[in-house]
N, C-alpha and C positions, 0 to 999 in steps of 0.2 A: 461392501461391508462398510458400515457407518459406526464410528466409535466417538464418543464424547470425551474430551480431555481439556485440561488446561495447559495451553502451549506456553505459558509463563512459568510452569512448574517442571523442573527437570525430572523429578521422580515420575510424575503423572505421564510425561511424554515416553519416558523409558518403559513404562508399564504398557502404554499403548503400542510401542514398538514389538514388545514381546508377543502381544496378542496378534499382531499383524503377521509376524514371521511364522507363528504357529499355524495360522490359517491360510496365509497367502505366500509366504516366503520373504526374501530381503526385498526391500523396496529399491528400485533403480531410478525412480523418478519422485521428486519431492517438489510440491508447489505450496509456497508459503502464503497463504491468503489471509490469515487471520489479522485482525486490526480493529480499526473503528475509532470513534471519538466520544467525548463526554460533553453534554451541554454545558455543564458548569466550568468546563475548561475552555470554552469559546466565548470570545467577546461578542457582545451585540453591536459594537461600533467599530468603524474602521480606523479612527484616529482618536488621539487623546481628547478627552473632555473633562473639564474641571469637576463635573459631577462625581467623577470616580474618587475624588480625594475626600468627599464627605460620606454620608450614608446615602446612597442613592435609592430610588424607589425600586420595589420588587421586579425582578426580571431585567434590570440594567447591569451590564457587565462591562467594565473596562479591564484594562491589564491589572490594575491593582486591586480589582475585585474578584479576580479568578480563584477558584478553589484549587490550592496547590496539591492537596492530596489526589484529587481527580487528575490534575495536570500530570503528576508523575504516573499515574495509572495509564494514561493515554501513551505516554513514552514507553512505559513498561511493555503494554500488550503490543504496541507496534514494533518494538525493537527486539526485546528479549523473546517474544512470540515468534519471531523469525529466527533469531540466533540459536536458540535451544533446539528446535527441530533440525537445523542445519548440522548441528553437533551430534545429535543422537542418530539420525538417519545418514548423515555424511560418512560417519565411521563405518557403517555397514557397506556403503558404496566403495569406500576406500579398500575393505577387505576384499569385496567382490570383483574389483578391477575396473570401476568406472560407474558413472551415472549422471544425472541431469537434475540441477537445482534451479528452479524459477522463483524468484521473489516478486512480490507486487509492491512496486513503488508507486509514485504519484507525481502529478504536475508540481506538488510542492517539493519534490525532491530537486527540482530545477530552480524555482524561486518561490519565495513565500507568497501565499495566497491570504487575502484578509481574513481576520478573526480567527484563524485556526492555528494559533502558534505552537502549541504542543504537538498537534498532528503533523505540522509542517516540519519541525525539528525532527520527529521520529523518521518521516519518510526521507528526509535528507540523509539521515544516517543509514537508511537502508540502501541508498544508492552507493554510498561509501563503502558499506560492509560488502555489498555484491561485488564490487570491483577487488576489494581486499581478498574476499574468499575465493574468487575466480583465479587469482594470481597464486594463492596458497594451495588450492586444490588441483591445479593443473597437472602437476606430477602424479597424482593419482587418478588421472584420466576422468575428472569430474568437471563438467562444465557448469558454470554458475552465471546466470543472467537474470535481469529484472525486466518487467513490463511496467511502464509508467502510464497508466490510463488516464485520458483526458477525462471528459465529462459524459458519462453514459446514464441514460435514465433507467431507474428501477423504481420499485413502489415507494422507496423513501425518497429519492431525489426528485421524483415528479411532484411531491408536495412542496419542495424547496424551489424548483425551477420552473414549473409550469402553473398555469391557472386552469380552473375547471372548464373553461370555454376554449381551451386548446391553445391559449396564448403563452406568454412567458412572464415570470415575475420579474422584479427589477434585476435580481441576481441571474436569472436565466437569460435575460436579454443582454446583460454585459458579457456573459460568457459567449453567446452567439455572435455578438459584435466583434469579439476578439478571436473567433475562430473562422479562419478563411473559407472552410468548407460549409459555413453557415448551418450547421446541423449537430446534434448530439451523436455520439458513437453507439453501435449496436453491438449486441453481445457476441454475434457470429464473428465479427471482427477482431474482437479480444480473443476468442477461442482460436481462430486462424493463426494469430500471432504465437500464441502459446503452443499450437501443434507444431508450427515450424521450429520453434526453439527446442522442442522435445526431440524431434527428428534427426538423428545423428547423422544421416546421409545429406539431408538438406542444410543443416546448420551445425555440422561437425566441427567447423573452424571458428564458431562463434562462442566467445566466452568473455565474461567481464563487461557486457553492454547493459545499458539501461535504455530501452527502446520506448520512445513516446508514442502512444496511439491517442492522437489528440486532434486530429483534423487540421493540424498547423497551428494550434494555439500558442505553443512555444515559439514558433518562427515569427509570430505577428507582433510588432512593436505596439500595435493600436493607434499609430499615427501616420 
């Protein structure tokens, strides 16, 4: 069953919960995958440039030129879009005697990546919230973990990281250079980790973790 709802709107999520319970019963697994970024909240440069102090050309964005309304929207969707579903569906899990929550963190949860300040702030918050919620929910027999994906190719990221001839863009090449396994992740590897975390027999003693799926990206200093 597919429902469309605004995960940053408490009432909307509560309405979705009611429909789910009517048709499927109480949810025992929650995966918070909502998020994303906004172009106008992303810088086009990696470090300060004096051009951002004046009126730069169209398309140029430094920190001082970012759209603060969209900046807040990125933080809202990536943080409250996880907190609110945890509150709504977590209560049912507590009443039901247990459950599993998986949040989607990021490489940004560990260290900031260039250009994506708002997104990085939000994903760092998700890692912290995951640990807090895991501690809080443990007496209710609810396990809370997060997956921090490295770099996976999809239709959107292919355009950012690869070239039409099968090579890498500058950003893509930088990622591969920093990744000891020298490749991007594959979807089955992401699903495999998720299935393991869901399995109460295989991962029943695992809670409060943020697991990087990154081919060694975080472990590599680059030097």
